[in-house]
PDB file of N, CA, C and O in Angstrom, chain B, residues numbered from 101:
ATOM      1  N   MET B 101      49.599  -8.144 -46.245  1.00  0.00           N
ATOM      2  CA  MET B 101      48.432  -8.415 -46.388  1.00  0.00           C
ATOM      3  C   MET B 101      47.717  -8.955 -45.529  1.00  0.00           C
ATOM      4  O   MET B 101      46.557  -8.602 -45.317  1.00  0.00           O
ATOM      5  N   LEU B 102      48.436 -10.089 -44.781  1.00  0.00           N
ATOM      6  CA  LEU B 102      47.648 -10.723 -43.650  1.00  0.00           C
ATOM      7  C   LEU B 102      47.708  -9.930 -42.417  1.00  0.00           C
ATOM      8  O   LEU B 102      46.729  -9.842 -41.675  1.00  0.00           O
ATOM      9  N   ASP B 103      48.967  -9.276 -42.144  1.00  0.00           N
ATOM     10  CA  ASP B 103      48.772  -8.283 -41.186  1.00  0.00           C
ATOM     11  C   ASP B 103      47.362  -7.386 -41.206  1.00  0.00           C
ATOM     12  O   ASP B 103      46.577  -7.437 -40.260  1.00  0.00           O
ATOM     13  N   GLY B 104      47.169  -6.709 -42.172  1.00  0.00           N
ATOM     14  CA  GLY B 104      46.069  -5.834 -42.276  1.00  0.00           C
ATOM     15  C   GLY B 104      44.646  -6.669 -42.012  1.00  0.00           C
ATOM     16  O   GLY B 104      43.816  -6.251 -41.205  1.00  0.00           O
ATOM     17  N   GLU B 105      44.470  -7.811 -42.729  1.00  0.00           N
ATOM     18  CA  GLU B 105      43.255  -8.614 -42.549  1.00  0.00           C
ATOM     19  C   GLU B 105      43.235  -8.975 -40.878  1.00  0.00           C
ATOM     20  O   GLU B 105      42.233  -8.954 -40.163  1.00  0.00           O
ATOM     21  N   MET B 106      44.335  -9.242 -40.548  1.00  0.00           N
ATOM     22  CA  MET B 106      44.214  -9.920 -38.926  1.00  0.00           C
ATOM     23  C   MET B 106      44.085  -8.394 -38.276  1.00  0.00           C
ATOM     24  O   MET B 106      43.313  -8.409 -37.318  1.00  0.00           O
ATOM     25  N   LEU B 107      44.628  -7.121 -38.543  1.00  0.00           N
ATOM     26  CA  LEU B 107      44.147  -6.073 -37.777  1.00  0.00           C
ATOM     27  C   LEU B 107      42.753  -5.735 -37.945  1.00  0.00           C
ATOM     28  O   LEU B 107      42.115  -5.307 -36.984  1.00  0.00           O
ATOM     29  N   ASP B 108      42.188  -5.898 -39.155  1.00  0.00           N
ATOM     30  CA  ASP B 108      40.900  -5.568 -39.314  1.00  0.00           C
ATOM     31  C   ASP B 108      39.699  -6.509 -38.868  1.00  0.00           C
ATOM     32  O   ASP B 108      38.519  -6.162 -38.902  1.00  0.00           O
ATOM     33  N   LYS B 109      40.184  -7.800 -38.429  1.00  0.00           N
ATOM     34  CA  LYS B 109      39.458  -8.764 -37.763  1.00  0.00           C
ATOM     35  C   LYS B 109      39.497  -8.650 -36.370  1.00  0.00           C
ATOM     36  O   LYS B 109      38.556  -9.111 -35.725  1.00  0.00           O
ATOM     37  N   GLU B 110      40.543  -8.047 -35.738  1.00  0.00           N
ATOM     38  CA  GLU B 110      40.653  -7.738 -34.520  1.00  0.00           C
ATOM     39  C   GLU B 110      39.839  -6.655 -33.839  1.00  0.00           C
ATOM     40  O   GLU B 110      39.270  -6.585 -32.749  1.00  0.00           O
ATOM     41  N   LYS B 111      40.013  -5.698 -35.046  1.00  0.00           N
ATOM     42  CA  LYS B 111      39.159  -4.384 -34.946  1.00  0.00           C
ATOM     43  C   LYS B 111      37.565  -4.763 -34.821  1.00  0.00           C
ATOM     44  O   LYS B 111      36.852  -4.404 -33.884  1.00  0.00           O
ATOM     45  N   LEU B 112      37.152  -5.534 -35.911  1.00  0.00           N
ATOM     46  CA  LEU B 112      35.746  -5.905 -35.841  1.00  0.00           C
ATOM     47  C   LEU B 112      35.488  -6.791 -34.756  1.00  0.00           C
ATOM     48  O   LEU B 112      34.348  -6.776 -34.293  1.00  0.00           O
ATOM     49  N   ASP B 113      36.262  -7.493 -34.307  1.00  0.00           N
ATOM     50  CA  ASP B 113      36.073  -8.185 -32.959  1.00  0.00           C
ATOM     51  C   ASP B 113      35.702  -7.276 -31.769  1.00  0.00           C
ATOM     52  O   ASP B 113      34.630  -7.301 -31.165  1.00  0.00           O
ATOM     53  N   LYS B 114      36.807  -6.428 -31.515  1.00  0.00           N
ATOM     54  CA  LYS B 114      36.719  -5.308 -30.571  1.00  0.00           C
ATOM     55  C   LYS B 114      35.757  -4.566 -30.613  1.00  0.00           C
ATOM     56  O   LYS B 114      35.348  -4.022 -29.587  1.00  0.00           O
ATOM     57  N   GLU B 115      35.136  -4.362 -31.905  1.00  0.00           N
ATOM     58  CA  GLU B 115      33.874  -3.507 -32.336  1.00  0.00           C
ATOM     59  C   GLU B 115      32.479  -4.279 -31.744  1.00  0.00           C
ATOM     60  O   GLU B 115      31.461  -3.715 -31.339  1.00  0.00           O
ATOM     61  N   LYS B 116      32.696  -5.493 -31.805  1.00  0.00           N
ATOM     62  CA  LYS B 116      31.522  -6.599 -31.654  1.00  0.00           C
ATOM     63  C   LYS B 116      31.583  -6.707 -30.150  1.00  0.00           C
ATOM     64  O   LYS B 116      30.516  -6.584 -29.548  1.00  0.00           O
ATOM     65  N   LEU B 117      32.801  -6.944 -29.393  1.00  0.00           N
ATOM     66  CA  LEU B 117      32.519  -6.911 -28.012  1.00  0.00           C
ATOM     67  C   LEU B 117      32.202  -5.368 -27.217  1.00  0.00           C
ATOM     68  O   LEU B 117      31.554  -5.173 -26.189  1.00  0.00           O
ATOM     69  N   ASP B 118      32.741  -4.616 -27.889  1.00  0.00           N
ATOM     70  CA  ASP B 118      31.994  -3.303 -27.263  1.00  0.00           C
ATOM     71  C   ASP B 118      30.682  -3.336 -27.501  1.00  0.00           C
ATOM     72  O   ASP B 118      30.059  -3.172 -26.452  1.00  0.00           O
ATOM     73  N   LYS B 119      30.008  -3.476 -28.418  1.00  0.00           N
ATOM     74  CA  LYS B 119      28.676  -3.643 -28.831  1.00  0.00           C
ATOM     75  C   LYS B 119      27.956  -4.420 -27.811  1.00  0.00           C
ATOM     76  O   LYS B 119      27.006  -3.843 -27.281  1.00  0.00           O
ATOM     77  N   GLU B 120      28.201  -5.505 -27.470  1.00  0.00           N
ATOM     78  CA  GLU B 120      27.856  -6.521 -26.680  1.00  0.00           C
ATOM     79  C   GLU B 120      27.758  -5.990 -25.316  1.00  0.00           C
ATOM     80  O   GLU B 120      26.726  -6.053 -24.649  1.00  0.00           O
ATOM     81  N   LYS B 121      28.953  -5.421 -24.884  1.00  0.00           N
ATOM     82  CA  LYS B 121      29.040  -4.799 -23.280  1.00  0.00           C
ATOM     83  C   LYS B 121      28.192  -3.597 -23.484  1.00  0.00           C
ATOM     84  O   LYS B 121      27.714  -3.429 -22.362  1.00  0.00           O
ATOM     85  N   LEU B 122      27.702  -2.623 -24.285  1.00  0.00           N
ATOM     86  CA  LEU B 122      26.903  -1.718 -24.335  1.00  0.00           C
ATOM     87  C   LEU B 122      25.563  -2.165 -24.299  1.00  0.00           C
ATOM     88  O   LEU B 122      24.737  -1.602 -23.581  1.00  0.00           O
ATOM     89  N   ASP B 123      25.220  -3.339 -25.167  1.00  0.00           N
ATOM     90  CA  ASP B 123      24.028  -3.905 -25.258  1.00  0.00           C
ATOM     91  C   ASP B 123      23.400  -4.387 -23.665  1.00  0.00           C
ATOM     92  O   ASP B 123      22.306  -4.174 -23.142  1.00  0.00           O
ATOM     93  N   LYS B 124      24.505  -5.054 -23.228  1.00  0.00           N
ATOM     94  CA  LYS B 124      24.400  -5.714 -21.894  1.00  0.00           C
ATOM     95  C   LYS B 124      23.936  -4.426 -20.769  1.00  0.00           C
ATOM     96  O   LYS B 124      22.945  -4.373 -20.041  1.00  0.00           O
ATOM     97  N   GLU B 125      24.849  -3.622 -20.912  1.00  0.00           N
ATOM     98  CA  GLU B 125      24.857  -2.404 -19.876  1.00  0.00           C
ATOM     99  C   GLU B 125      23.209  -1.600 -19.890  1.00  0.00           C
ATOM    100  O   GLU B 125      22.575  -1.126 -18.947  1.00  0.00           O
ATOM    101  N   LYS B 126      22.867  -1.687 -21.340  1.00  0.00           N
ATOM    102  CA  LYS B 126      21.531  -1.241 -21.738  1.00  0.00           C
ATOM    103  C   LYS B 126      20.465  -2.161 -21.226  1.00  0.00           C
ATOM    104  O   LYS B 126      19.402  -1.600 -20.959  1.00  0.00           O
ATOM    105  N   LEU B 127      20.510  -3.187 -21.073  1.00  0.00           N
ATOM    106  CA  LEU B 127      19.787  -4.268 -20.653  1.00  0.00           C
ATOM    107  C   LEU B 127      19.946  -4.205 -18.858  1.00  0.00           C
ATOM    108  O   LEU B 127      19.001  -4.330 -18.079  1.00  0.00           O
ATOM    109  N   ASP B 128      20.867  -4.060 -18.613  1.00  0.00           N
ATOM    110  CA  ASP B 128      20.947  -4.082 -17.021  1.00  0.00           C
ATOM    111  C   ASP B 128      20.119  -2.834 -16.468  1.00  0.00           C
ATOM    112  O   ASP B 128      19.310  -2.981 -15.551  1.00  0.00           O
ATOM    113  N   LYS B 129      20.413  -1.322 -17.206  1.00  0.00           N
ATOM    114  CA  LYS B 129      19.478  -0.346 -16.940  1.00  0.00           C
ATOM    115  C   LYS B 129      18.533  -0.560 -16.865  1.00  0.00           C
ATOM    116  O   LYS B 129      18.036  -0.390 -15.751  1.00  0.00           O
ATOM    117  N   GLU B 130      17.714  -1.032 -17.890  1.00  0.00           N
ATOM    118  CA  GLU B 130      16.162  -1.504 -18.338  1.00  0.00           C
ATOM    119  C   GLU B 130      15.664  -2.217 -17.163  1.00  0.00           C
ATOM    120  O   GLU B 130      14.599  -1.920 -16.621  1.00  0.00           O
ATOM    121  N   LYS B 131      16.492  -3.230 -16.739  1.00  0.00           N
ATOM    122  CA  LYS B 131      16.250  -4.304 -15.642  1.00  0.00           C
ATOM    123  C   LYS B 131      16.222  -3.517 -14.199  1.00  0.00           C
ATOM    124  O   LYS B 131      15.375  -3.751 -13.336  1.00  0.00           O
ATOM    125  N   LEU B 132      17.119  -2.690 -14.086  1.00  0.00           N
ATOM    126  CA  LEU B 132      17.058  -1.988 -12.964  1.00  0.00           C
ATOM    127  C   LEU B 132      16.014  -1.024 -12.759  1.00  0.00           C
ATOM    128  O   LEU B 132      15.469  -0.915 -11.660  1.00  0.00           O
ATOM    129  N   GLY B 133      15.661  -0.223 -13.878  1.00  0.00           N
ATOM    130  CA  GLY B 133      14.644   0.679 -13.823  1.00  0.00           C
ATOM    131  C   GLY B 133      13.198  -0.308 -13.874  1.00  0.00           C
ATOM    132  O   GLY B 133      12.165   0.275 -13.545  1.00  0.00           O
ATOM    133  N   ARG B 134      13.106  -1.487 -14.195  1.00  0.00           N
ATOM    134  CA  ARG B 134      11.822  -2.242 -14.210  1.00  0.00           C
ATOM    135  C   ARG B 134      11.871  -2.681 -12.562  1.00  0.00           C
ATOM    136  O   ARG B 134      10.779  -2.507 -12.020  1.00  0.00           O
ATOM    137  N   GLU B 135      12.699  -3.097 -11.864  1.00  0.00           N
ATOM    138  CA  GLU B 135      12.828  -3.533 -10.537  1.00  0.00           C
ATOM    139  C   GLU B 135      12.385  -2.164  -9.403  1.00  0.00           C
ATOM    140  O   GLU B 135      11.720  -2.260  -8.372  1.00  0.00           O
ATOM    141  N   LYS B 136      13.047  -0.832 -10.043  1.00  0.00           N
ATOM    142  CA  LYS B 136      12.691   0.320  -9.309  1.00  0.00           C
ATOM    143  C   LYS B 136      10.891   0.175  -9.471  1.00  0.00           C
ATOM    144  O   LYS B 136      10.095   0.093  -8.536  1.00  0.00           O
ATOM    145  N   LEU B 137      10.661   0.174 -10.545  1.00  0.00           N
ATOM    146  CA  LEU B 137       9.045   0.636 -10.698  1.00  0.00           C
ATOM    147  C   LEU B 137       8.422  -0.602  -9.821  1.00  0.00           C
ATOM    148  O   LEU B 137       7.591  -0.380  -8.940  1.00  0.00           O
ATOM    149  N   ASP B 138       8.847  -1.816 -10.104  1.00  0.00           N
ATOM    150  CA  ASP B 138       8.224  -2.670  -9.374  1.00  0.00           C
ATOM    151  C   ASP B 138       8.221  -2.257  -7.857  1.00  0.00           C
ATOM    152  O   ASP B 138       7.203  -2.279  -7.166  1.00  0.00           O
ATOM    153  N   LYS B 139       9.314  -1.923  -7.462  1.00  0.00           N
ATOM    154  CA  LYS B 139       9.351  -1.538  -5.838  1.00  0.00           C
ATOM    155  C   LYS B 139       8.566  -0.608  -5.322  1.00  0.00           C
ATOM    156  O   LYS B 139       7.978  -0.641  -4.241  1.00  0.00           O
ATOM    157  N   GLU B 140       8.576   0.635  -6.525  1.00  0.00           N
ATOM    158  CA  GLU B 140       7.659   1.591  -6.086  1.00  0.00           C
ATOM    159  C   GLU B 140       6.335   1.128  -6.181  1.00  0.00           C
ATOM    160  O   GLU B 140       5.492   1.688  -5.481  1.00  0.00           O
ATOM    161  N   LYS B 141       6.042   0.315  -6.834  1.00  0.00           N
ATOM    162  CA  LYS B 141       4.598  -0.078  -7.255  1.00  0.00           C
ATOM    163  C   LYS B 141       3.943  -0.805  -5.946  1.00  0.00           C
ATOM    164  O   LYS B 141       2.821  -0.681  -5.455  1.00  0.00           O
ATOM    165  N   LEU B 142       5.094  -1.634  -5.551  1.00  0.00           N
ATOM    166  CA  LEU B 142       4.580  -2.450  -4.102  1.00  0.00           C
ATOM    167  C   LEU B 142       4.630  -1.652  -3.013  1.00  0.00           C
ATOM    168  O   LEU B 142       3.945  -1.917  -2.026  1.00  0.00           O
ATOM    169  N   ASN B 143       5.519  -0.480  -3.063  1.00  0.00           N
ATOM    170  CA  ASN B 143       5.371   0.350  -1.657  1.00  0.00           C
ATOM    171  C   ASN B 143       4.080   1.204  -1.800  1.00  0.00           C
ATOM    172  O   ASN B 143       3.428   1.572  -0.822  1.00  0.00           O
ATOM    173  N   LYS B 144       3.758   1.492  -3.086  1.00  0.00           N
ATOM    174  CA  LYS B 144       2.324   2.451  -3.415  1.00  0.00           C
ATOM    175  C   LYS B 144       0.974   1.269  -2.829  1.00  0.00           C
ATOM    176  O   LYS B 144       0.049   1.672  -2.123  1.00  0.00           O
ATOM    177  N   GLU B 145       1.079   0.087  -3.195  1.00  0.00           N
ATOM    178  CA  GLU B 145       0.417  -0.932  -2.597  1.00  0.00           C
ATOM    179  C   GLU B 145       0.304  -1.090  -1.459  1.00  0.00           C
ATOM    180  O   GLU B 145      -0.815  -0.979  -0.957  1.00  0.00           O
ATOM    181  N   LYS B 146       1.454  -1.409  -0.651  1.00  0.00           N
ATOM    182  CA  LYS B 146       1.566  -1.152   0.658  1.00  0.00           C
ATOM    183  C   LYS B 146       0.911  -0.236   1.641  1.00  0.00           C
ATOM    184  O   LYS B 146       0.366  -0.526   2.706  1.00  0.00           O
ATOM    185  N   LEU B 147       1.093   1.075   0.997  1.00  0.00           N
ATOM    186  CA  LEU B 147       0.537   2.372   1.267  1.00  0.00           C
ATOM    187  C   LEU B 147      -1.036   2.144   1.554  1.00  0.00           C
ATOM    188  O   LEU B 147      -1.772   2.073   2.537  1.00  0.00           O
ATOM    189  N   ASN B 148      -1.121   2.083   0.415  1.00  0.00           N
ATOM    190  CA  ASN B 148      -2.623   1.961   0.150  1.00  0.00           C
ATOM    191  C   ASN B 148      -3.485   0.911   1.138  1.00  0.00           C
ATOM    192  O   ASN B 148      -4.614   1.097   1.594  1.00  0.00           O
ATOM    193  N   ARG B 149      -2.639  -0.209   1.322  1.00  0.00           N
ATOM    194  CA  ARG B 149      -3.308  -1.250   2.117  1.00  0.00           C
ATOM    195  C   ARG B 149      -3.274  -0.520   3.645  1.00  0.00           C
ATOM    196  O   ARG B 149      -4.287  -0.629   4.336  1.00  0.00           O
ATOM    197  N   GLU B 150      -2.290   0.110   4.088  1.00  0.00           N
ATOM    198  CA  GLU B 150      -2.300   0.586   5.412  1.00  0.00           C
ATOM    199  C   GLU B 150      -2.989   1.679   5.585  1.00  0.00           C
ATOM    200  O   GLU B 150      -3.346   1.879   6.746  1.00  0.00           O
ATOM    201  N   LYS B 151      -3.342   2.582   4.669  1.00  0.00           N
ATOM    202  CA  LYS B 151      -4.445   3.495   4.517  1.00  0.00           C
ATOM    203  C   LYS B 151      -5.756   2.924   4.774  1.00  0.00           C
ATOM    204  O   LYS B 151      -6.421   3.317   5.733  1.00  0.00           O
ATOM    205  N   LEU B 152      -6.235   1.884   3.859  1.00  0.00           N
ATOM    206  CA  LEU B 152      -7.198   1.289   3.998  1.00  0.00           C
ATOM    207  C   LEU B 152      -7.641   0.678   5.259  1.00  0.00           C
ATOM    208  O   LEU B 152      -8.808   0.697   5.651  1.00  0.00           O
ATOM    209  N   ASN B 153      -6.485   0.042   5.980  1.00  0.00           N
ATOM    210  CA  ASN B 153      -6.690  -0.579   7.198  1.00  0.00           C
ATOM    211  C   ASN B 153      -6.771   0.424   8.457  1.00  0.00           C
ATOM    212  O   ASN B 153      -7.188   0.193   9.592  1.00  0.00           O
ATOM    213  N   LYS B 154      -6.335   1.402   8.003  1.00  0.00           N
ATOM    214  CA  LYS B 154      -6.481   2.673   8.954  1.00  0.00           C
ATOM    215  C   LYS B 154      -7.784   3.149   8.931  1.00  0.00           C
ATOM    216  O   LYS B 154      -8.432   3.239   9.973  1.00  0.00           O
ATOM    217  N   GLU B 155      -8.288   3.500   7.715  1.00  0.00           N
ATOM    218  CA  GLU B 155      -9.591   3.925   7.654  1.00  0.00           C
ATOM    219  C   GLU B 155     -10.766   2.925   8.207  1.00  0.00           C
ATOM    220  O   GLU B 155     -11.785   3.354   8.748  1.00  0.00           O
ATOM    221  N   LYS B 156     -10.470   1.437   7.986  1.00  0.00           N
ATOM    222  CA  LYS B 156     -11.110   0.460   8.507  1.00  0.00           C
ATOM    223  C   LYS B 156     -11.421   0.523  10.040  1.00  0.00           C
ATOM    224  O   LYS B 156     -12.494   0.517  10.644  1.00  0.00           O
ATOM    225  N   LEU B 157     -10.192   0.582  10.444  1.00  0.00           N
ATOM    226  CA  LEU B 157      -9.902   0.614  12.109  1.00  0.00           C
ATOM    227  C   LEU B 157     -10.573   1.900  12.636  1.00  0.00           C
ATOM    228  O   LEU B 157     -11.209   1.724  13.675  1.00  0.00           O
ATOM    229  N   ASP B 158     -10.568   3.310  12.080  1.00  0.00           N
ATOM    230  CA  ASP B 158     -11.449   4.404  12.423  1.00  0.00           C
ATOM    231  C   ASP B 158     -12.791   4.206  12.140  1.00  0.00           C
ATOM    232  O   ASP B 158     -13.607   4.985  12.634  1.00  0.00           O
ATOM    233  N   ARG B 159     -13.192   3.215  11.366  1.00  0.00           N
ATOM    234  CA  ARG B 159     -14.737   3.160  10.666  1.00  0.00           C
ATOM    235  C   ARG B 159     -15.284   2.202  12.111  1.00  0.00           C
ATOM    236  O   ARG B 159     -16.324   2.458  12.718  1.00  0.00           O
ATOM    237  N   GLU B 160     -14.342   1.092  12.467  1.00  0.00           N
ATOM    238  CA  GLU B 160     -14.888   0.309  13.374  1.00  0.00           C
ATOM    239  C   GLU B 160     -14.902   1.076  14.841  1.00  0.00           C
ATOM    240  O   GLU B 160     -15.856   0.873  15.592  1.00  0.00           O
ATOM    241  N   LYS B 161     -13.938   1.869  15.197  1.00  0.00           N
ATOM    242  CA  LYS B 161     -13.770   2.689  16.136  1.00  0.00           C
ATOM    243  C   LYS B 161     -15.227   3.843  16.405  1.00  0.00           C
ATOM    244  O   LYS B 161     -15.857   4.093  17.433  1.00  0.00           O
ATOM    245  N   LEU B 162     -15.341   4.236  15.310  1.00  0.00           N
ATOM    246  CA  LEU B 162     -16.487   5.130  15.376  1.00  0.00           C
ATOM    247  C   LEU B 162     -17.906   4.323  15.555  1.00  0.00           C
ATOM    248  O   LEU B 162     -18.822   4.881  16.159  1.00  0.00           O
ATOM    249  N   ASP B 163     -18.089   2.871  14.968  1.00  0.00           N
ATOM    250  CA  ASP B 163     -19.144   2.407  15.096  1.00  0.00           C
ATOM    251  C   ASP B 163     -19.036   1.759  16.503  1.00  0.00           C
ATOM    252  O   ASP B 163     -19.953   1.246  17.144  1.00  0.00           O
ATOM    253  N   LYS B 164     -17.849   1.873  16.821  1.00  0.00           N
ATOM    254  CA  LYS B 164     -18.080   1.270  18.473  1.00  0.00           C
ATOM    255  C   LYS B 164     -18.458   2.448  19.440  1.00  0.00           C
ATOM    256  O   LYS B 164     -19.279   2.239  20.334  1.00  0.00           O
ATOM    257  N   GLU B 165     -17.952   3.527  19.302  1.00  0.00           N
ATOM    258  CA  GLU B 165     -18.299   4.769  19.927  1.00  0.00           C
ATOM    259  C   GLU B 165     -19.901   4.977  19.821  1.00  0.00           C
ATOM    260  O   GLU B 165     -20.647   5.033  20.798  1.00  0.00           O
ATOM    261  N   MET B 166     -20.359   5.097  18.274  1.00  0.00           N
ATOM    262  CA  MET B 166     -22.001   5.057  17.934  1.00  0.00           C
ATOM    263  C   MET B 166     -22.492   4.034  19.136  1.00  0.00           C
ATOM    264  O   MET B 166     -23.160   4.489  20.065  1.00  0.00           O
ATOM    265  N   LEU B 167     -22.139   2.646  19.081  1.00  0.00           N
ATOM    266  CA  LEU B 167     -22.990   1.603  19.651  1.00  0.00           C
ATOM    267  C   LEU B 167     -22.897   2.084  21.212  1.00  0.00           C
ATOM    268  O   LEU B 167     -23.895   2.361  21.877  1.00  0.00           O
ATOM    269  N   ASP B 168     -21.690   2.135  21.650  1.00  0.00           N
ATOM    270  CA  ASP B 168     -21.835   2.761  23.235  1.00  0.00           C
ATOM    271  C   ASP B 168     -22.502   3.918  23.677  1.00  0.00           C
ATOM    272  O   ASP B 168     -22.914   4.053  24.830  1.00  0.00           O
ATOM    273  N   LYS B 169     -22.634   4.879  22.652  1.00  0.00           N
ATOM    274  CA  LYS B 169     -23.581   6.149  22.716  1.00  0.00           C
ATOM    275  C   LYS B 169     -25.143   5.366  22.860  1.00  0.00           C
ATOM    276  O   LYS B 169     -25.936   5.432  23.799  1.00  0.00           O
ATOM    277  N   GLU B 170     -25.246   4.659  21.647  1.00  0.00           N
ATOM    278  CA  GLU B 170     -26.535   3.991  21.852  1.00  0.00           C
ATOM    279  C   GLU B 170     -26.943   3.451  23.247  1.00  0.00           C
ATOM    280  O   GLU B 170     -28.003   3.714  23.815  1.00  0.00           O
ATOM    281  N   MET B 171     -26.101   2.778  23.647  1.00  0.00           N
ATOM    282  CA  MET B 171     -26.293   1.624  24.659  1.00  0.00           C
ATOM    283  C   MET B 171     -26.578   2.710  25.925  1.00  0.00           C
ATOM    284  O   MET B 171     -27.571   2.672  26.653  1.00  0.00           O
ATOM    285  N   LEU B 172     -25.420   3.732  26.019  1.00  0.00           N
ATOM    286  CA  LEU B 172     -25.919   4.705  27.161  1.00  0.00           C
ATOM    287  C   LEU B 172     -27.216   5.685  27.023  1.00  0.00           C
ATOM    288  O   LEU B 172     -27.791   6.267  27.943  1.00  0.00           O
ATOM    289  N   ASP B 173     -27.532   5.715  25.597  1.00  0.00           N
ATOM    290  CA  ASP B 173     -28.894   6.405  25.688  1.00  0.00           C
ATOM    291  C   ASP B 173     -29.919   5.506  26.122  1.00  0.00           C
ATOM    292  O   ASP B 173     -30.756   5.959  26.903  1.00  0.00           O
ATOM    293  N   ARG B 174     -30.018   4.121  25.699  1.00  0.00           N
ATOM    294  CA  ARG B 174     -30.849   3.246  26.127  1.00  0.00           C
ATOM    295  C   ARG B 174     -31.009   3.017  27.542  1.00  0.00           C
ATOM    296  O   ARG B 174     -32.107   2.796  28.054  1.00  0.00           O
ATOM    297  N   GLU B 175     -29.669   3.080  28.324  1.00  0.00           N
ATOM    298  CA  GLU B 175     -29.993   2.959  29.690  1.00  0.00           C
ATOM    299  C   GLU B 175     -30.430   4.159  30.506  1.00  0.00           C
ATOM    300  O   GLU B 175     -30.885   4.148  31.649  1.00  0.00           O
ATOM    301  N   MET B 176     -30.206   5.213  29.699  1.00  0.00           N
ATOM    302  CA  MET B 176     -30.831   6.627  30.225  1.00  0.00           C
ATOM    303  C   MET B 176     -32.357   6.447  30.196  1.00  0.00           C
ATOM    304  O   MET B 176     -32.997   6.671  31.224  1.00  0.00           O
ATOM    305  N   LEU B 177     -32.930   6.079  29.140  1.00  0.00           N
ATOM    306  CA  LEU B 177     -33.999   5.923  28.811  1.00  0.00           C
ATOM    307  C   LEU B 177     -34.717   4.799  29.608  1.00  0.00           C
ATOM    308  O   LEU B 177     -35.886   4.923  29.975  1.00  0.00           O
ATOM    309  N   ASP B 178     -33.971   3.706  29.855  1.00  0.00           N
ATOM    310  CA  ASP B 178     -34.491   2.841  30.939  1.00  0.00           C
ATOM    311  C   ASP B 178     -34.753   3.358  32.136  1.00  0.00           C
ATOM    312  O   ASP B 178     -35.843   3.422  32.704  1.00  0.00           O
ATOM    313  N   LYS B 179     -33.622   3.757  32.526  1.00  0.00           N
ATOM    314  CA  LYS B 179     -33.548   4.611  34.057  1.00  0.00           C
ATOM    315  C   LYS B 179     -34.852   5.573  34.201  1.00  0.00           C
ATOM    316  O   LYS B 179     -35.567   5.536  35.202  1.00  0.00           O
ATOM    317  N   GLU B 180     -35.116   6.540  32.963  1.00  0.00           N
ATOM    318  CA  GLU B 180     -36.293   7.525  33.076  1.00  0.00           C
ATOM    319  C   GLU B 180     -37.462   6.888  33.131  1.00  0.00           C
ATOM    320  O   GLU B 180     -38.343   7.371  33.841  1.00  0.00           O
ATOM    321  N   LYS B 181     -37.723   5.600  32.347  1.00  0.00           N
ATOM    322  CA  LYS B 181     -38.886   5.076  32.240  1.00  0.00           C
ATOM    323  C   LYS B 181     -39.084   4.482  33.960  1.00  0.00           C
ATOM    324  O   LYS B 181     -40.153   4.585  34.562  1.00  0.00           O
ATOM    325  N   GLU B 182     -38.131   4.012  34.412  1.00  0.00           N
ATOM    326  CA  GLU B 182     -38.166   3.260  35.892  1.00  0.00           C
ATOM    327  C   GLU B 182     -38.572   4.644  36.776  1.00  0.00           C
ATOM    328  O   GLU B 182     -39.428   4.656  37.660  1.00  0.00           O
ATOM    329  N   ARG B 183     -37.888   5.637  36.405  1.00  0.00           N
ATOM    330  CA  ARG B 183     -38.193   6.703  37.367  1.00  0.00           C
ATOM    331  C   ARG B 183     -39.538   7.372  37.367  1.00  0.00           C
ATOM    332  O   ARG B 183     -39.909   8.033  38.337  1.00  0.00           O
ATOM    333  N   ARG B 184     -40.375   7.185  36.140  1.00  0.00           N
ATOM    334  CA  ARG B 184     -41.546   7.781  36.019  1.00  0.00           C
ATOM    335  C   ARG B 184     -42.638   6.744  36.251  1.00  0.00           C
ATOM    336  O   ARG B 184     -43.842   7.002  36.255  1.00  0.00           O
ATOM    337  N   LYS B 185     -41.980   5.289  36.487  1.00  0.00           N
ATOM    338  CA  LYS B 185     -42.987   4.424  36.684  1.00  0.00           C
ATOM    339  C   LYS B 185     -42.947   4.243  38.248  1.00  0.00           C
ATOM    340  O   LYS B 185     -43.811   3.688  38.927  1.00  0.00           O
ATOM    341  N   GLY B 186     -41.814   4.801  38.674  1.00  0.00           N
ATOM    342  CA  GLY B 186     -42.138   5.173  40.248  1.00  0.00           C
ATOM    343  C   GLY B 186     -42.643   6.176  40.965  1.00  0.00           C
ATOM    344  O   GLY B 186     -42.979   6.160  42.149  1.00  0.00           O
ATOM    345  N   GLU B 187     -42.697   7.372  39.909  1.00  0.00           N
ATOM    346  CA  GLU B 187     -43.443   8.242  40.227  1.00  0.00           C
ATOM    347  C   GLU B 187     -44.923   8.215  40.315  1.00  0.00           C
ATOM    348  O   GLU B 187     -45.650   8.780  41.132  1.00  0.00           O
ATOM    349  N   LYS B 188     -45.340   7.165  38.945  1.00  0.00           N
ATOM    350  CA  LYS B 188     -46.836   7.034  38.738  1.00  0.00           C
ATOM    351  C   LYS B 188     -47.183   5.820  40.143  1.00  0.00           C
ATOM    352  O   LYS B 188     -48.315   5.847  40.625  1.00  0.00           O
ATOM    353  N   GLU B 189     -46.494   5.155  40.516  1.00  0.00           N
ATOM    354  CA  GLU B 189     -46.558   4.099  41.879  1.00  0.00           C
ATOM    355  C   GLU B 189     -46.852   4.900  43.100  1.00  0.00           C
ATOM    356  O   GLU B 189     -47.798   4.696  43.861  1.00  0.00           O
ATOM    357  N   GLU B 190     -46.007   5.771  43.205  1.00  0.00           N
ATOM    358  CA  GLU B 190     -46.087   6.974  44.388  1.00  0.00           C
ATOM    359  C   GLU B 190     -47.418   7.544  44.378  1.00  0.00           C
ATOM    360  O   GLU B 190     -48.013   7.608  45.453  1.00  0.00           O
ATOM    361  N   LYS B 191     -48.035   8.016  43.203  1.00  0.00           N
ATOM    362  CA  LYS B 191     -49.104   8.793  43.358  1.00  0.00           C
ATOM    363  C   LYS B 191     -50.504   7.976  43.651  1.00  0.00           C
ATOM    364  O   LYS B 191     -51.476   8.459  44.233  1.00  0.00           O
ATOM    365  N   ILE B 192     -50.419   6.824  43.200  1.00  0.00           N
ATOM    366  CA  ILE B 192     -51.287   5.768  43.406  1.00  0.00           C
ATOM    367  C   ILE B 192     -51.426   5.294  44.925  1.00  0.00           C
ATOM    368  O   ILE B 192     -52.174   4.360  45.215  1.00  0.00           O
TER     369      ILE B 192
END
């Protein structure tokens, strides 16, 4: 009878260890899944930051181009004013 009780106890111990191993594996998989999601989230945030930075640089470039164009337009207007002023002085 003692042998039967010992075998039952060993069987219960083995089942308990197997269950603990499965629980640990399940927790490890969940942890890896969370880490993967966290990594994907970080990558997505990084891509969004890069996209926003690129858009900001594009806007700054466009703004600079517009300012450069405005400066050229002003220079042309100033030159035109000077030319007209010179023509008026010649007439007088």
